[in-house]
N, C-alpha and C positions, 0 to 999 in steps of 0.2 A: 452761770448767773447772768440774767438779763440786765444789760446796761441801759440806763435811762437818763434823759436830760430834759430840762425846761429851758427855753430860750426866748428872748425878746429882742426888739430892734428899735432904735430911735435915731433917725437922721434929722438934724435941725435944718430944715429946708431954708435956703437963703432967700429965695424969691417965691414965697408961697402963693399958690393960686387961691381962688375964692373958697374952695371947699377945704382948704387947710388954714383958714384964717385964725384958728384957735391955737396956733403954735405957742403963743405966750402962756396959755394955760398949761400946756405941757411943760414948758420951761420952769414955770413957777411951782409946779408940783412934781417935778422930775424925781427928786430924791425920795419922796414919799411913795410914789408909784413903784420905783425900783425896789425899795425896801419891802413893800408888800409882796412883790413877786419873789424876792429872795427868801423871805420868811416862809412862804408857801413851799418853795423848793426844799428848804430845810425840813419842813414838816413831812414832805414826801420822801425825804432821805435821798434826794437826787441832786446832781450838779445843776447849777444855774449859769447860763451864759447870756451876756448882754452885748449886743453888737451896736457900734456907733459909726460915725463918719471916720473912716480910716483909709489906709492905702488899698485894702482889699475892696472896699466899696468903690473907691475912685477907679480902680482898674476895671471892676465889673461895669461901672456906669459908662465907660468909654466904648463898650460894645454896641451901644445904642446910638441911633442918629438923633439929630436935633429936633425931630418931630415928636419924640417921646419925652414927656415931661419927667422931671426929677421925681415927682410924686409917683408916677407909674413905674419908674425904674426901681424905686424903693420897694414897691409891692411885688415886683418880680424878684427882687433881691431876697426878700424874706423866704420865698419858696426855694430859691437857689441855696440859701443857708440850710434849709431843712435837708436837702439832698446831700449837702456837704457833711452835715452832722451824722447822717445815716451811714456814713462810711466808718464812723467811730462808735455810734450808739445803736442799740436795737429798737428802742422806743423813744419817741420824741413828742413833746408837747410844746406847741408854739402859742404864745400869748402876745397880742398887740400890747403896747405899753399902757393903753387906756383900759386894759382888762385888770380888774382888781379882784383877787381871790378873797372870799369872805367865808371860807369853810375850813373845817379841820379834816375833811374827807380826802383821802389820797386818790387823785385822779387815776393813777396807774393801777390801783386796786379796784376801782369802781368800773373801769372801762376795759373790756377785753379787745385790745387793738388787733388781735389776730383775726377778728371778724371784719376788719376794714377800717378805713379812715373815719375818724370821728370829726364831724363838722356840722354846722347849723344850716338847715335849709331856710331859704328866704321866701318860700312859697306863701307864707302867711302875709308877708309884706307886699308881695306881688298882688295878692287878692285885694289888698287895701290900696292899690295904686291910684284909684280915683280920688283919694284924699291926700296923695303924696306929691310933693314938689319934686320934679324929676331933674336929674343931671346924669352925667356919664357914669356915676357910681351908684345910681339908684337900681333897685331890683328890676324895674321895667327895662332899663338900659341893658342890664346884663342879659335879660331874657331875649331881647331882640337881637343883641349882638351875637349871642350863641345860636339863635335861630338862623341868622344870616350865614354864619360860618358853617353850620351843619346841614341846613336845609330842612330841619324839623325842630319841634319844640324841645326844650331841655330845662330841667330844674335848675334853679339858681341858688347860690350859696354865699355865705359870709365867711371869709377866711381870717377873721380876727382871732379865732381860737381853732387850732387844728391839732388833733392827736393822731399819730400814725406810727406804724412800725416800718422797718426798711423793706419788707416784702410788699406792703401796700403801696409804698412810694415807687417801687420798681414797676408794679402793675399800673399805677397812674401814668408813669412815663411822661411827666409834665412837659419836659423840654424837648420832646421828640419833634423834629421838623420845626423848631421854634422860630427860626428866621422866616420860614415860609408862612407860618401863622401870623407873624407880625406884618408881613407884606400883604397878606390877605386882609388883615384888619385895616391897613392903609387904603386898600382898594375899596373896601366897604364905606369908609368915611367919605370917599369921593364918588361913590356909585349913585347916580341919579335915578337908578331903577327904584330905589327906596324913597318913600315920601320924606320930605325935608324934616318933619317933626320926628321921624324915626331915625333918619340919618344923623341928625344932630345928637343922638344918644350914643352913637358908635364911638369907640375909643380903644386905646391900648390897655384893656382891663385884665388884670391878673385873674380875677374871679370868673371871668368869661371863659378863659382857657381852662381853668380848673373844672368848670361845669362841663366843658366839652370832653375833657379827658377822664373824669371820674366814672368808675364802674360800680363800685359798691361803697357804702358808707354807713355810719350810724348818725342819726340826727341828734343834736344836742338840744334843740329848741323844745321847750315844754318840760324839760327835766330839771331846770334850774341851773344847769351847768353853763348856760349862755343866756344870761338875762340882758336883753337889748334895751339899755336905758337911753332913750332918744328924746321923744316928745315930752315925756313927763319924768320928773325926778322922783322916782319911787323904786324901792327895793322890796319885792314881795318875800314873804316867808318861804324858806326852802332854797333861796338863791345860793349858788356856790361861786359862780364867777359873774361879776358885774362888768359888762362891756359898756363903758361910759361914752357912748357916741356923742352925747350932748356936751361933753367935756365939763359937766357940772361936778368937778372933783370936790368942791367944797361940801356939797351935799353928801357925797360918799364918805368923805373924811369924817364929817359930823356923825353920820350914821354908824360908821365903824367905832368911833369913840363912844357913842351912846351904848353900843352893844359890846363894848370891851373887846374889840377885834383889832 
């Protein structure tokens, strides 16, 4: 019998940088977000695991130097946890805590994870880059960071929702030569070969490494399984998972109440 698990992660950052200024919204809605994911796990008939700031995270974070922010460490940690869980489970679904399931469909029945990692491409956001404010987490930043690391263009991804089995994770081999990759990222940040506006986008980004490593995948975008709620608070018909990038949790809560979810 195939063993399955859904997991999430929340570390309450003590000194949040600007792109994590919404931590209070997380804290105010923490129990509701957690319960929505727990209920979805029960619907799928699988175990739910939630990771927080503990000794395991403290030990993991000590592997990184002072140049790498706690925010970036957390994003590497969520991938580390996926590999750790793969030692015990055959199929894994990761959800950022700001992902709210609003469906009664079982992810593990709807997606054949033997075909590869299920993840959302951000190519559509990259094409819209001329209207996007850029930072080190923007699609354009991921694109150029991956380009600089590889020497050629690479598709970019959002890892707020990831479905994978242990075979695909082994193929991904995310942490292969990890220290060397981080050192290369450090070099790029300080490499004046690149124009300053591009170099300012470089950083220690977990999704950049993901893009460099991934070989095969299934895209979630366009299916409703990864609705990216950012600029506008709107949930279209057919949505399964709401990724509340805007942190407008009040809108999602009211929408769920209105639709008896």
